[in-house]
C-alpha positions in Angstrom: 35.2 -2.9 -42.5 35.6 -4.8 -39.2 38.2 -3.9 -36.6 40.1 -6.9 -35.4 40.2 -5.8 -31.8 36.4 -5.6 -31.6 36.0 -9.3 -32.2 38.2 -10.2 -29.2 36.2 -7.8 -27.1 32.9 -9.4 -28.3 34.2 -12.8 -27.4 35.2 -11.6 -23.9 31.8 -9.9 -23.5 29.9 -13.0 -24.5 32.0 -15.2 -22.2 31.5 -12.9 -19.2 27.7 -12.8 -20.0 27.7 -16.6 -20.2 29.5 -16.9 -16.8 27.1 -14.5 -15.2 24.1 -16.4 -16.5 25.6 -19.7 -15.4 26.2 -18.4 -11.9 22.6 -17.0 -11.8 21.2 -20.4 -12.8 23.3 -22.2 -10.2 22.0 -19.8 -7.5 18.4 -20.5 -8.6 19.0 -24.2 -8.3 20.5 -23.8 -4.8 17.7 -21.5 -3.7 15.4 -23.0 -1.0 11.9 -21.7 -0.7 10.8 -20.6 2.8 7.6 -21.6 4.4 4.6 -19.4 3.5 4.2 -17.5 6.8 4.6 -13.8 7.7 7.9 -12.6 9.1 8.0 -12.4 12.9 10.9 -11.0 14.7 9.8 -12.6 18.0 7.7 -15.8 18.0 5.2 -15.9 20.9 3.3 -19.0 21.9 0.1 -18.9 23.9 1.9 -20.8 26.7 4.4 -17.9 27.2 1.7 -15.2 27.5 0.4 -14.0 30.8 -3.0 -15.5 31.8 -4.9 -12.3 31.1 -3.8 -12.2 27.4 -4.4 -15.9 26.6 -8.1 -15.3 26.0 -9.1 -12.3 23.9 -12.9 -12.8 24.2 -15.2 -10.0 25.5 -16.6 -10.2 29.0 -20.1 -8.8 28.9 -20.3 -8.1 32.6 -18.7 -4.7 32.5 -21.0 -2.2 31.0 -24.0 -1.7 28.7 -22.1 0.5 26.1 -19.4 -2.1 25.6 -21.9 -4.9 25.2 -23.7 -2.9 22.5 -20.5 -2.2 20.7 -19.4 -5.8 20.9 -22.8 -6.9 19.6 -22.6 -4.8 16.4 -18.8 -4.8 15.7 -17.8 -8.3 16.6 -19.0 -9.8 13.3 -17.0 -7.3 11.2 -13.3 -7.6 10.3 -10.7 -5.6 8.3 -11.7 -2.6 6.3 -15.3 -3.2 7.1 -14.6 -2.8 10.8 -13.1 0.7 10.2 -16.2 1.6 8.2 -18.6 0.4 10.8 -16.7 2.0 13.6 -16.8 5.4 11.8 -20.5 5.0 11.2 -21.1 4.4 14.9 -19.1 7.5 15.9 -21.3 9.7 13.6 -24.6 8.3 15.0 -26.0 10.2 18.1 -27.8 8.0 20.6 
């Protein structure tokens, strides 16, 4: 036994589902992909930096300890850098 009011409710539900799906598809078509770069709140160019920050290379004229650290740690990046740094802390010279 089918209640007559439920068929009207089913039609309204299917129409509303259809309109939601239609709007969703239209939004997907209008969606523009952004360039594949990380979010930066402030963009800094090398020209706008002070002179002492433009070059990040190590100057070996300061001390022997810094030169030794640079020699062993300059080739390592990321998680490996943390690992190597911790190893250097544990070693006694």
